[in-house]
N, C-alpha and C positions, 0 to 999 in steps of 0.2 A: 326494240326496247332499249332503255338505258341500262348499261351494265357498268356499275362502278366497282372497281377493284377494292377489296377490303384492305385496310391498313393492317400492318403486322400486329398492332395492338388489339384491333377488333378480332382478328383470327385467334390471337392468344387468349382473349377474353372468352370467345366462344368455346375454345377447347378447355379452358379452365372450368367453365360451367359444366361441360360434358364430363370431365374427369372427376368433378366433385360429386357427381351423382352416385349414390351408393346402392341403388336398387335397379332392377331391370325396368325397362320402359313400360312393360305391361302393368307394373304396379304404379308407375308414374302417371298413368292416364287419369287417375282419379281427379286431380286438380282440373284437368281439361274438361272432364265430364261435368264438373261443377259449373264451368263457364259455358257449357253447351257446345264445346268445340270438337270433342272427339268421341262422344258416346256413340255406340254403334247405331242406335236408333235414329240419330240425327246426322249421320255422315253425309247423306245425300244433299244436305243443305250447303255443303262446302265444295262439292265437285272435286276437281283435281288438286284443290288447295287443302283438302282434308289432311290433318296430321296423320302420321303413320301409326298403325296398330298392327302388330304381328298377328298373323292368322293361324299360326301353328299351335299345336297342343303339346307342350313339353312333356316328355315321358311317354307320349302316345305314338311316336313315329314308328313305322314298320322297321323291323330289324332286317339287315341285309341277309340274303341267303347264306347258308352255312359255308364257311371258308372264305367269304369275301370281306375284305377290309378296305377302308377308305385310303386312297393314295393321291388324290388330287381334288381340288374344289375350284370353282370359278363362278363369278356372278356378273350381273349387269344391274346396276342400281341407279335410280334417280337420286339427284341431290336431296338433302333433307329440307325441312321447313325453312323458309326464308322470308326476308322482308319483301314487300311488294316491289314490282319492277321499277316503279317511278312514283312521283307524288301527284300525278294528274287527277286521279279519282278523288284523293283527299282534298286537293285544291278546288275541284269542281263542287264538291259537297259543301265545303266551307264558304265558298262564294255565295251560294244560294242561302245558306244559313245567315250570313252577314246581311244580305239584303232584307231578309225577313225580320231580323232583329232590329234593323234600322226603322222598319215600318211597324214594329210592335206586333208582328204577325206570327210569332212562335207560340205553339202550345206549350203546356207544362212539360210534356215529353220532349218536344222539339228543343226546348231550352237546355236540355241535358246533353244534347248530341255533340255540339261543337267541342266542348272540353275533351270528350272521349276521342273524337277524330284527331284533335290536335295532339293528344298524348300518343296515339298510335303513330302519327306522322313523325313525331319527335323520336320515338323509339326506332322507327324504320330508318330515319336519317342517321341515327347514331350507329346502327349496324352497317348502313350503306345500302341504298336501294338495290334490291335484287340479291343481296348477299345472304349467306347462311346465318340463321339465327341460333341462339343458344339452344332452343328446342331442337332445331335441325341437327346440330352437332351431337346432341344427346341421342337422337334417333339413330344416327349412324354408329355411335359408340356402342349402344346397347345391342344393335343388330350384330355387330362384330362379336361382342361377347357371347351372344347366343349361338352364332356360327361356331365359335371355338368350343363352346360347351357341348354342341351336338357332335363334334368331330375331335374329341380330345386326343386320340392316338395319332391322327393325322398331324395336328399342330405340334405335338411333341416331336414327331419325326422331322417336320419342317425345321423346327428350332435346332434339334440335335445335329441334323445333317446340313444345315444352312441352305436348304432348298430355296431358291428364289421365290419371293412373293412379289409378283409383277403388279404394278399399279398404273392404270391408264385412265385418263380423264379427257373431257371435251376441251379443256383449257379455260373454260369459263370459271370465274372466281368461285362461285358457289359449289361447283363440281370439284374443284381442286380442294376447297376447304372440307368438303364432305369426305374426300379421300383421306385427308389428314385426320379427321375425327375418327373415321373407321379404323385406320391403322393404329391410332392411339388406343382405341378400344382393344385391339388385338394384343398390343404390348402390355396394356394394363392387366389383361388376363394371363398373359404368358410373356414376361419381360425378355426371355431369351429369344423371342421372335425378332427383336429389334435388329439383329444383325442380318436377318434374312430379307427384310422388307426393302425393296428397291425404291429409289426416288421416283415420284410419279412422272410419267411421260404423257404428252398430248398427242392424241390421234383424232383429228376432226373428221376424217373420212369414216372412221368407225363409230365415233361417239357424238358427232354433231353433223350427221350426214344430211339432215334436212336442209342445211344451209349451204351445202357444197355445190360447186359448178356441175358435177356429174348428175345432179338431180334438178337441173333447170326445168324439166318437164313438170316436176312436182311443184316447184315455185310458181310456174305459170298457172297451174291448176288453182293454187291459192289466190292468185292475183286476178284471174280473168275467166275461170271456168263458168259458163253460163248456168249449168245445172247446180253447181255449188252455190252460186250467188242467189239463184231462184229459191232453192230449198231453205236456205238460211233466212232470206227475207220473208218467206212465207211463215216460217216458225216465229220469227221476231214480231211480225205484224198480226199474230193471232190476237183476238179480243182480250184474252187473259192477260197479255202483257200490259196493255193500257189499264185494265182493271186493277192489276196488282200495283202498278205505279200510282194510280189515283188513290188507292187505299193507303199506300205508304205515305204519300204526300199529305193526305188528309189527316193522318195521325200526328204529323209534325208541324203543320202550318194551319193558321186560321183560314176559314173558308174563302175570304176575299183574295188572299194571297195565293192560295192553292188554285183557285179558279182562274187566276190571271196567268198562270203558267200554261203554255201550250202542251198538248199531249206529248210531243217530242221532248219538251223540256222535262216533263214529269218522268218520262221513261229514262232519259239520260241521268237524271238525278237518282232515281231508284236503283238503276243498274250500277251506278258508281258507288252508291251506298252498299249494295250487296258485295261489290268487290272488296270493300273495306271490311265488311262483316266476315267475309271468307278468309281474309288475310289475318284477322286479329288472333285466332288461336295459334298461328305459326310464330307469333311474337309474344307468346305467353310468358317467357322468361324476362324479356326486356320491358314488357308492358303488362304486368300481372293484374293491374286494376282496370284495364280496359275491357269493357263488356258491351258489345254492340247488339247483343241478342234482343234487348227490349225494343229496338227501333225498327225491326222487321218481324212481322208475324211468321210463324213457321210455314203457314200456307203460302205467303208471298215469297219467302226466302226459297222455298222448294221450287217455285216456278222460275225464279231468276237463276237458280242453280241448273235447272233443266235447260235453259237457254244457253248457258255456258257449256253444259255437257253436249248439247246438239252441235255446237261449234267444234268441240274436240272430236266428237264422233265422226263428223264429215271431213274434218281437216287432217286428222291423224289416226283415226280408228278404222273400223270396217267399211264405213262410208257406203257407196252405192253398190248394189249387187251387180256383178259382172265387170266391175272395174277394180284394179289393184293399185291404182296410182298412189294411194295414200300409204300403202304398206310394203310394196315390193322392194322399195329401197332398203328396207331393214334386212334384206338377204345378206348383206355384208356382215351384219352382226351375228346372225344365225350361223353363217359359214364359219365365223371365227370361233364361236362356241364349239362347234363340231371339230374344227381343226385343232384347237388347243387340247381337247380331250383325246383326240386321235393321236396327237404327237406325244402326249404323256404315255398312252398305251403302247405306242411303237418304240418308245425309248429314245426318241429324238428330241425330247424336251425334258429337262430336269426340274421344271417349275413345280413348286408345291401348290401354288395358288395363283390365279389371275383375277384381279379385282378391277372392275370397270365402273366409272362414275359418269353419269350422263343426265338426260333430261326427259321430260314427259313426251316430247316430240320424237324420241327414239323408243321409249318403253311402249307407247301406245301402238305404233306400227309393228313392233316386234311381237307384241301380244296377239295382234290380228294375224300376222303371218304364221305364227305358231299355233293358232287356234286355241289360245288359252281361255279358261272360263270367263265368260262375260264378253268375249271378243270374237265370237264365232258367227254372229248374225249380221250381215250387211242389211241395208234398207232397200226395199223395192222403190224404184223411181216414183211410183204413184202412191206410195204410203210412207210419208216421212217418219223418221225416227221419233219415237216417243217412249216414255217410261212404261206405257202400257203394252207396246208391241215389241220391245227389245230389252234384253237384260243388261246392256252396256251402261255402266255407271262410272264416272270418272273417279269417284272416291274409292272404288274397288279395283279398277283396272290400273290406275296410276296416281295414287295418293303421293304425298311427299314421302321420299325415301323408299318408294316401291322398288322391289327387287326380284330378280329371277336368278336362281342358284342351281347349278348342276354339280353334283358330287359323283366322282368316279371311284368305283370300288373294283378291286382286283382279287383274283384267286390265283394263287401261285400254280405254276405248271406242275404236273405230275407225270409219271411215266406214261408215254403215249398220248398225253393231253397237253395242249399249249395253255398258256395263261389265258384267263377269261376276264372280261371287263363288263361291268354293269354301270348304268347311270340312273341316278334318282334326281328328280327335279322338285324344287320348292319354289312356290310363287307367293311372295310376301310371307315366306316362311311356312307355308302350308304345303304338305305333300300334294303334288298335282300330277295327274296323268298327262302324258303326251297326247297329241291328237289321235283320233280314233283309228287312223290308218296305221298307227304304230302299235305293235303287239308287245305287251309286257311278258315277263318270263313266266307268269302264271296269272290266272284270272284274279282280278282284284289287287294285283301287286303294283307297286309304284316303281319297280325296278325293270329296266329295259337293257338288253344287250347293246353295246356300243355299235355293233354291226347293224342291228335293226334300226337304230336312229340314223346312221349314215344312209341307209336305204330309204326310210320313210320320210326323212326331213330334207334330203338332198335337193329336192326340187319344190320345196314348199312355196 
């Protein structure tokens, strides 16, 4: 994919948009719902391009057991909403529309599409293809503010004692900009934190591991695994794909032009249009008047989103039963989560927080490795993944700005008793149980001893 570094002006503009927001993002989703981009009922139409929605319930989180106070927090977060990676889909759609216009073959609906696509392309080019959008910056800023509001005593201590807030990224521009927006959110909520936040460092082995040499076997799987190729081809070539493409084309072009397009051309056009449809909500700040929802019916958009989800499921998610090629490489990230919490508990680390910013290709395998909700079921070789037989959904597992957070709580030592440590996990800000092999401190609790996690997750 093309990765264009953002100019300093673009980054500054994105942060300015973020810092101007005066309400939490949960309130800010109303505009996106009006555009059809982020309402919970329609999130499956957008797959992993779905804008972020926090899943937690403020004021309803479990209280830590008596005597335990937060002493450390760490996260792994996907970058926020962004512009599409390149202009290929937009150019492909515009090329077909131009041909149809020259032949007088556009329907009334079809005649409205090109200006919308062009406006979206203009907005993406202004941000920089692949770069963090204004909405993405605000997603990160608001997530940071909510983190701070959940752990006020911890962040007051971090600020007062200048405990380091470590920031790590993949080094890709949108991840770096996401880190900047997140830490800007922290300092907006608590200005005294500015002196504790360290400059971001790049760690590709930790946060861009799917592209690194040590995972050549995974890269070979993507490029040439026969089972992967066969299952994705089988899903792509189901009759419903051609049917959805024909229906989409038939709504936009007059009969003669539509019938002259081959089945492959119709599918390519419809899938490219869906990619733009999925990308539009992520650019809602830069292109507020773009609305591509009229050009794909909900029924057709859901099918194309399923095709995208199937690719993500088999390429980065639970994939095939009995094979761990897609997610075992995330062990380096799980090990680091455990190591950072253990170092804080052991007193060998003075960090107050460790913040990591990465990509869907890292969040999805980590979710599968940890057995997080929606990522527990691989597919049987003779029963391909579908929405009917598997709970995995890109919009829930790894939307834009998806995040996994661990909070470490400590209880001071008393006579004859050492200090004790508990961990709570939030997944997209919702309290989430660790895998079933991990035992919480009591039935129904979201708190686990650190020693229990070291044991039950060490060989995940």
